[in-house]
C-alpha positions as CSV (number, residue, x, y, z in Angstrom):
1,M,144.6,121.5,142.2
2,Q,142.7,122.1,139.0
3,K,144.0,121.1,135.6
4,L,142.9,121.6,132.0
5,N,143.0,118.6,129.8
6,L,142.3,118.4,126.0
7,N,140.6,115.1,125.0
8,Q,139.5,113.9,121.6
9,I,136.1,112.1,121.7
10,L,134.5,110.2,118.8
11,S,130.7,110.1,119.0
12,Q,127.9,109.3,116.6
13,K,125.0,111.6,116.0
14,L,121.7,110.9,114.2
15,S,120.6,113.5,111.7
16,P,117.1,114.8,112.0
17,Q,116.1,112.9,108.9
18,Q,117.3,109.6,110.5
19,I,115.3,110.3,113.6
20,Q,112.3,111.1,111.5
21,F,112.7,107.9,109.6
22,I,113.1,105.7,112.8
23,K,109.9,107.1,114.2
24,L,107.9,106.7,110.9
25,L,109.3,103.2,110.2
26,Q,107.5,101.6,113.2
27,V,104.1,103.3,112.5
28,P,101.6,100.8,111.0
29,T,99.7,101.6,107.8
30,A,96.5,102.3,109.8
31,E,98.2,105.1,111.7
32,L,100.4,106.5,108.9
33,E,97.6,108.4,107.2
34,S,96.7,110.3,110.4
35,R,100.4,111.0,111.1
36,I,100.7,112.5,107.6
37,E,97.6,114.6,108.1
38,E,99.0,115.9,111.4
39,E,102.2,116.9,109.7
40,L,100.2,118.7,106.9
41,E,98.4,120.7,109.5
42,I,101.4,121.9,111.5
43,N,103.7,122.5,108.4
44,P,102.3,124.9,105.7
45,A,105.4,124.2,103.6
46,L,104.2,120.6,103.1
47,E,101.5,119.9,100.6
48,E,99.7,116.9,99.0
49,G,100.5,116.2,95.4
50,K,103.4,115.0,93.2
51,D,106.8,116.1,94.4
52,V,108.8,118.7,92.5
53,D,111.7,117.4,90.4
54,A,115.2,117.2,91.8
55,E,116.6,120.1,89.7
56,T,113.9,122.5,90.9
57,Q,114.6,121.4,94.5
58,Q,118.3,122.1,94.0
59,E,117.7,125.6,92.7
60,E,115.4,126.3,95.6
61,F,117.7,125.1,98.3
62,G,121.0,126.1,96.7
63,D,124.0,124.0,95.8
64,N,124.0,121.8,99.0
65,T,124.0,118.3,97.6
66,D,122.7,116.9,100.9
67,G,119.3,118.7,100.4
68,P,118.0,121.3,102.8
69,E,120.5,120.6,105.6
70,S,122.6,123.6,106.7
71,K,126.0,123.4,108.2
72,D,124.5,124.0,111.6
73,D,122.1,121.0,111.1
74,K,125.0,118.6,110.8
75,D,126.1,119.4,114.4
76,I,122.7,118.5,115.9
77,N,123.0,116.1,118.8
78,I,120.3,113.5,119.1
79,E,119.4,114.4,122.7
80,D,119.0,118.1,121.8
81,Y,116.9,117.2,118.8
82,L,114.5,115.0,120.8
83,N,114.2,117.4,123.7
84,E,113.9,120.6,121.8
85,E,111.9,121.9,118.9
86,Y,114.4,122.1,116.2
87,G,114.0,123.0,112.5
88,G,110.3,123.8,113.0
89,Y,109.6,120.2,113.8
90,K,109.1,118.5,117.2
91,M,109.3,114.8,117.3
92,Q,106.4,113.0,118.9
93,G,107.3,111.1,122.1
94,D,110.8,110.7,123.4
95,G,113.9,109.0,122.1
96,N,113.3,105.7,124.0
97,Y,111.9,103.3,121.6
98,S,110.1,101.1,124.1
99,S,108.2,97.9,123.3
100,D,105.0,99.6,124.3
101,E,105.6,102.2,121.6
102,E,106.5,99.8,118.9
103,E,103.6,97.5,119.6
104,R,101.0,100.2,119.2
105,D,97.3,99.3,119.1
106,M,95.4,99.6,115.9
107,P,92.6,102.3,115.6
108,L,89.6,101.8,117.9
109,S,86.0,101.7,116.8
110,S,83.7,103.9,118.7
111,Y,81.8,102.2,121.5
112,S,80.7,103.3,125.0
113,S,82.9,101.8,127.7
114,L,81.8,99.1,130.1
115,H,81.7,101.5,133.0
116,E,79.6,104.0,131.0
117,Q,77.1,101.2,130.3
118,L,77.0,100.1,133.9
119,L,76.5,103.7,135.2
120,S,73.7,104.1,132.7
121,Q,72.0,101.0,134.2
122,L,72.6,102.3,137.7
123,N,70.6,105.4,136.9
124,F,67.5,103.2,136.5
125,L,67.6,102.0,140.1
126,K,65.7,103.9,142.8
127,L,68.6,104.9,145.0
128,N,69.2,107.7,147.5
129,D,72.3,109.9,147.1
130,T,74.4,107.7,149.5
131,Q,73.5,104.5,147.7
132,R,74.2,106.1,144.3
133,L,77.7,107.1,145.5
134,I,78.3,103.5,146.7
135,G,77.1,102.1,143.4
136,T,79.4,104.5,141.5
137,Q,82.4,103.5,143.6
138,L,81.7,99.8,143.1
139,I,81.4,100.2,139.3
140,G,84.6,102.2,139.3
141,S,86.3,99.2,141.0
142,I,85.3,96.8,138.3
143,E,88.3,95.7,136.3
144,N,88.5,95.2,132.5
145,D,87.4,91.5,132.7
146,G,84.3,92.4,134.7
147,Y,85.4,91.4,138.2
148,I,85.7,93.3,141.5
149,R,88.8,92.1,143.1
150,R,89.2,94.8,145.7
151,D,88.1,93.9,149.2
152,L,84.8,95.5,150.1
153,E,86.4,96.9,153.3
154,A,88.9,98.8,151.2
155,I,86.0,100.2,149.1
156,I,84.3,101.3,152.3
157,N,87.5,103.1,153.4
158,D,87.7,104.8,150.0
159,L,84.1,106.0,150.3
160,A,84.9,107.4,153.8
161,F,88.1,109.3,152.8
162,S,87.2,110.4,149.2
163,Q,83.4,110.8,149.3
164,N,82.9,111.4,153.0
165,V,80.3,108.6,153.0
166,E,79.9,106.5,156.1
167,T,78.6,103.0,155.3
168,D,78.9,99.3,156.3
169,I,79.5,96.0,154.6
170,D,75.8,95.1,154.6
171,E,74.8,98.2,152.7
172,V,77.7,97.9,150.2
173,E,76.8,94.2,149.5
174,E,73.2,95.2,149.0
175,I,74.2,97.6,146.3
176,L,76.7,95.1,144.9
177,F,74.0,92.5,144.5
178,K,71.9,95.0,142.5
179,I,74.8,95.7,140.2
180,Q,75.3,92.0,139.7
181,T,71.8,91.9,138.0
182,F,73.1,94.3,135.3
183,D,74.2,93.3,131.8
184,P,76.4,91.6,130.8
185,P,75.5,88.6,133.0
186,G,78.2,87.8,135.5
187,I,79.4,91.4,135.9
188,A,80.8,92.6,139.3
189,A,81.5,89.1,140.6
190,R,84.3,88.8,143.1
191,N,85.6,85.5,141.7
192,L,85.0,83.0,139.0
193,Q,82.7,80.8,141.1
194,E,80.4,83.8,141.9
195,C,80.5,84.9,138.2
196,L,79.3,81.5,137.0
197,I,76.6,81.3,139.7
198,I,75.3,84.7,138.7
199,Q,74.9,83.6,135.1
200,L,73.3,80.3,136.0
201,E,70.8,81.9,138.4
202,R,69.9,84.4,135.6
203,R,69.1,81.4,133.4
204,N,67.3,79.5,136.1
205,A,64.9,82.4,136.5
206,T,63.8,82.1,132.8
207,E,64.3,78.5,131.9
208,D,62.3,75.3,132.7
209,P,62.8,74.3,136.4
210,D,63.4,70.7,135.1
211,S,66.4,71.9,133.0
212,L,70.0,71.2,133.8
213,V,70.6,74.6,135.3
214,P,69.7,73.7,138.9
215,R,72.2,70.8,138.8
216,A,74.8,73.1,137.3
217,I,74.3,75.6,140.1
218,Y,74.7,72.8,142.7
219,I,78.0,71.6,141.1
220,V,79.4,75.1,140.9
221,Q,78.4,75.9,144.5
222,E,79.3,72.6,146.2
223,C,81.8,70.9,143.9
224,F,83.7,73.8,142.4
225,E,87.1,72.6,143.5
226,E,86.5,69.2,142.0
227,F,85.1,70.8,138.9
228,T,88.2,73.0,138.3
229,K,90.5,70.0,138.8
230,K,88.3,67.7,136.7
231,H,87.9,65.1,139.4
232,Y,84.7,63.8,137.7
233,D,84.5,60.7,139.8
234,K,84.2,62.7,143.0
235,I,81.5,64.9,141.4
236,L,79.4,61.9,140.3
237,K,79.5,60.5,143.8
238,K,78.8,63.9,145.5
239,A,76.1,65.1,143.2
240,G,74.5,61.7,142.7
241,I,74.0,62.0,139.0
242,K,74.8,59.8,136.0
243,E,77.8,60.3,133.7
244,E,75.8,61.3,130.7
245,E,74.0,63.9,132.7
246,L,77.3,65.2,134.1
247,K,78.6,65.6,130.5
248,E,75.6,67.8,129.7
249,V,76.0,69.9,132.8
250,I,79.7,70.4,132.2
251,H,78.9,71.4,128.6
252,L,76.4,74.0,130.0
253,I,78.9,75.4,132.5
254,T,81.8,75.7,130.0
255,R,79.6,77.7,127.6
256,L,79.3,80.5,130.3
257,N,81.4,83.6,129.9
258,P,84.3,83.6,132.4
259,K,85.2,87.2,131.5
260,P,81.9,89.1,131.2
261,G,83.7,92.5,131.0
262,G,85.3,91.5,127.7
263,V,81.9,91.5,125.9
264,S,81.3,95.2,125.9
265,D,84.4,96.7,127.4
266,G,85.4,99.8,125.5
267,M,89.0,99.2,126.4
268,V,89.0,95.9,124.5
269,R,90.5,96.8,121.2
270,N,88.7,96.0,117.9
271,H,91.5,95.5,115.5
272,Y,91.1,96.5,111.9
273,V,93.9,94.8,110.1
274,I,95.1,96.9,107.2
275,P,97.9,95.0,105.4
276,D,101.0,96.9,104.6
277,F,101.8,94.6,101.7
278,I,99.7,92.7,99.2
279,L,101.2,89.5,97.6
280,N,100.1,88.6,94.1
281,S,101.1,85.7,91.9
282,V,101.5,86.9,88.3
283,N,102.3,84.1,85.7
284,G,103.8,81.9,88.5
285,K,106.0,84.7,89.9
286,F,105.4,86.6,93.1
287,E,104.8,90.3,93.1
288,I,104.8,92.4,96.2
289,V,102.6,95.6,96.1
290,L,103.0,98.2,98.9
291,N,99.7,99.4,100.2
292,S,98.9,102.7,98.6
293,K,98.4,104.3,102.0
294,N,102.2,103.8,102.5
295,A,103.0,105.8,99.4
296,P,101.3,109.2,99.7
297,E,102.1,111.9,97.2
298,L,103.7,114.8,99.1
299,K,105.6,117.8,97.9
300,V,107.3,121.0,99.1
301,S,105.0,124.0,98.7
302,R,106.2,126.0,95.7
303,S,104.7,129.2,97.2
304,Y,106.9,128.7,100.3
305,S,109.9,128.0,98.2
306,E,109.4,131.2,96.2
307,M,108.8,133.1,99.4
308,F,112.1,131.9,100.8
309,N,114.0,132.9,97.6
310,A,112.4,136.3,97.6
311,Y,113.3,136.9,101.3
312,D,116.7,135.4,100.9
313,K,117.7,137.9,98.2
314,S,116.4,140.9,100.0
315,D,118.2,143.1,102.6
316,K,118.7,140.9,105.7
317,K,119.7,143.7,108.0
318,D,116.1,144.0,109.2
319,K,115.6,141.8,112.4
320,K,112.0,140.9,111.6
321,L,113.0,139.9,108.1
322,K,115.7,137.7,109.4
323,E,113.2,136.0,111.7
324,T,110.8,135.5,108.8
325,V,113.6,134.0,106.6
326,S,114.6,131.7,109.4
327,F,110.9,130.5,110.0
328,V,110.3,129.8,106.3
329,K,113.6,128.0,106.0
330,Q,112.8,125.8,109.0
331,K,109.4,124.9,107.6
332,L,110.9,124.0,104.2
333,D,113.6,121.9,105.9
334,S,111.0,120.1,107.9
335,A,108.9,119.4,104.8
336,K,111.8,118.0,102.9
337,W,112.9,115.9,105.8
338,F,109.4,114.4,106.2
339,I,109.1,113.6,102.5
340,D,112.6,111.9,102.4
341,A,111.7,109.9,105.6
342,I,108.5,108.7,104.0
343,K,110.4,107.6,100.8
344,Q,113.1,105.9,102.9
345,R,110.3,104.1,104.8
346,Q,108.8,102.8,101.6
347,Q,112.2,101.5,100.4
348,T,113.0,99.8,103.7
349,L,109.6,98.1,103.9
350,M,109.9,96.7,100.4
351,R,113.5,95.5,100.8
352,T,112.6,93.8,104.1
353,M,109.4,92.1,102.7
354,Q,111.2,91.0,99.6
355,S,113.9,89.4,101.6
356,I,111.3,87.6,103.8
357,L,109.5,86.4,100.7
358,D,112.7,85.0,99.2
359,Y,113.7,83.3,102.5
360,Q,110.2,81.7,103.1
361,H,109.5,81.1,99.4
362,E,108.3,77.5,100.0
363,F,105.7,78.7,102.5
364,F,104.2,81.3,100.2
365,L,103.6,78.7,97.5
366,D,100.8,76.9,99.3
367,G,100.6,78.4,102.9
368,D,101.7,75.2,104.6
369,E,103.0,76.1,108.0
370,T,105.3,73.1,108.2
371,K,107.3,74.6,105.3
372,L,108.3,77.7,107.2
373,R,112.1,77.8,107.6
374,P,113.8,78.8,110.9
375,M,114.4,82.5,110.6
376,I,115.5,85.2,113.0
377,L,115.9,88.9,112.7
378,K,119.6,88.6,112.1
379,D,119.0,86.5,108.9
380,I,117.0,89.2,107.2
381,A,119.2,92.1,108.6
382,E,122.3,90.5,107.0
383,R,120.5,90.0,103.7
384,I,119.4,93.6,103.4
385,D,122.5,95.0,105.1
386,M,120.6,96.8,107.8
387,D,120.6,96.8,111.6
388,I,118.6,94.2,113.4
389,S,116.6,96.9,115.2
390,T,115.5,98.2,111.8
391,V,114.2,94.8,110.8
392,S,112.5,94.5,114.2
393,R,110.6,97.8,113.7
394,V,109.4,96.6,110.3
395,A,108.3,93.2,111.5
396,N,106.8,94.4,114.8
397,S,103.8,96.2,113.4
398,K,103.4,95.3,109.7
399,S,101.4,92.6,107.9
400,I,101.0,91.1,104.5
401,Q,97.9,89.9,102.6
402,T,98.2,86.6,100.8
403,E,95.8,84.3,99.2
404,F,95.9,82.2,102.4
405,G,95.0,85.1,104.7
406,V,96.6,88.1,106.3
407,F,99.8,87.4,108.3
408,P,101.8,89.7,110.6
409,L,105.4,89.7,109.6
410,K,106.4,88.4,113.1
411,Y,104.6,85.2,112.1
412,F,107.5,84.3,109.7
413,F,110.2,84.5,112.3
414,S,110.9,81.5,114.4
415,E,113.7,79.5,116.1
416,G,115.1,76.3,114.8
417,I,114.8,72.8,116.2
418,A,117.4,70.1,115.3
419,T,116.2,66.8,113.9
420,D,117.8,63.4,113.8
421,G,118.9,64.0,110.3
422,G,120.9,67.0,111.4
423,E,118.6,69.6,109.8
424,D,117.0,72.6,111.4
425,V,113.2,72.9,111.2
426,S,111.0,75.8,112.3
427,N,109.6,75.6,115.8
428,R,106.3,76.4,114.1
429,E,106.5,73.0,112.5
430,V,107.0,71.4,115.9
431,K,104.1,73.4,117.3
432,S,101.9,72.2,114.5
433,V,102.8,68.6,115.1
434,L,102.3,69.1,118.8
435,N,98.9,70.7,118.3
436,K,97.8,67.8,116.0
437,M,98.9,65.2,118.6
438,V,96.7,66.9,121.3
439,D,93.8,67.1,118.9
440,E,93.9,63.4,118.1
441,E,94.6,62.2,121.7
442,D,92.2,60.1,123.7
443,K,90.5,62.7,125.9
444,K,89.8,60.1,128.6
445,K,93.6,59.6,128.8
446,P,95.2,62.8,127.6
447,L,98.9,62.8,126.8
448,S,101.3,64.1,129.5
449,D,104.2,66.3,128.6
450,D,106.6,63.3,129.0
451,K,104.5,61.2,126.6
452,L,104.5,64.1,124.1
453,V,108.3,64.4,124.3
454,K,108.6,60.6,123.5
455,L,106.2,60.9,120.6
456,L,108.0,63.9,119.2
457,N,111.4,62.2,119.6
458,Q,110.0,59.2,117.7
459,K,109.1,61.5,114.8
460,G,112.8,62.8,114.8
461,Y,112.4,66.0,116.7
462,N,115.1,66.4,119.3
463,I,113.2,68.4,121.9
464,A,113.3,68.6,125.7
465,R,110.4,68.4,128.1
466,R,110.6,72.0,129.2
467,T,110.5,73.1,125.5
468,V,107.3,71.0,125.0
469,A,105.8,72.6,128.1
470,K,106.7,76.1,126.7
471,Y,105.2,75.4,123.3
472,R,102.1,73.9,124.9
473,E,101.6,77.1,126.9
474,Q,102.2,79.3,123.9
475,L,99.5,77.3,122.0
476,Q,97.2,77.8,125.1
477,I,96.9,74.0,125.6
478,P,96.2,73.1,129.2
479,V,98.1,70.4,131.1
480,A,96.9,66.8,130.6
481,R,94.8,66.7,133.8
482,L,92.7,69.7,132.6
483,R,92.2,68.2,129.1
484,K,90.6,65.2,130.5
485,E,87.0,64.6,129.4
486,L,84.3,62.0,130.3
């Protein structure tokens, strides 16, 4: 039996301007300029230059105190707005603000990719059509770090199914060995051991036969497991060399490139850090300046405004005229929304940065990392009376230039560690102390995690072993066994 029920539902809706603001807030300075240029191209009602004054805008858009937002605009649902082109403006991307989107890469400099360079070198080899297809398939299987990790049998199957090329393991390996002679040295290796051997053999062909290279090749070939585990006593016995000579050989090996693909890989990002803020000290007082690229001069096109007024006062019975009025109004609305979102972005950036500066004032005086106070997103969000997600978007992709260097805003956020005195100190202070301990340790007898915990506890830091292990990994410090030196 069917029934009709009347229910009242309370729901929140984001205005188009709010959606616009959220998307723009997480864009770093380096991308904002291109984003503005894109908007200028698609919206003729938006122009560069100083904005018109508020009174003129009010005359152009009528008595609506909320700006160019019509009654219909207030009923826009966020899902509808994100999925449809509304108001002459289509939002880029979707409404799911993923971590991938918020942590966008900076602009890339123009280089040919690693695969393009390898294919270019392949063209210099005298190969028949089948061999060239095999070489192309092998190069296509090389990963970003320069290794081929796919089994050669799988590559043979790919060649049979996709290229209709019948081959065998011997022929594929023959072509692979040719590719392994390409630059950068060590490319197309199937594992680290092979990568190091390729580089050493390249050196052995050009250097003095009496050099350390042949001994290094022997150790990588015959003592690789002992080498990776730093069992130097076993290597000395197996290789029959003296300790001083082993030191020199290990120094030679550790200078080789374990990731040859990273040298010229076009997919490795070259970051151009453009700070969003510049911190100056004027007469002993801090002054934050917003990067000028964050404060573009934009205005609503006066010609479009006049066009809208002329059409709006004319006879609206004509269907084409109605469509024209609607189009012009949409473009004007979009332009106004965009300008307001840019201004709101500037205000939010400045409020957030000023709050971080006030909170971490002691650090900004001399740049001493140990003076950083424990600070989480919630601390700043409460100070500026904004949502934590808003602070996260600001901190995630912005940076500030100080006299001590350029710092991402994420750098200033850290958890607190309790001390014996009952105070909280930043985990960055603990990491700094931990790093110093490792730097000053006896490398013949490196400190274990348990020993590091005891030393930190002696200094007053109440910290557990698992936390020390976590911080050590974050600092990219190997375990004690792998820090051992002769």
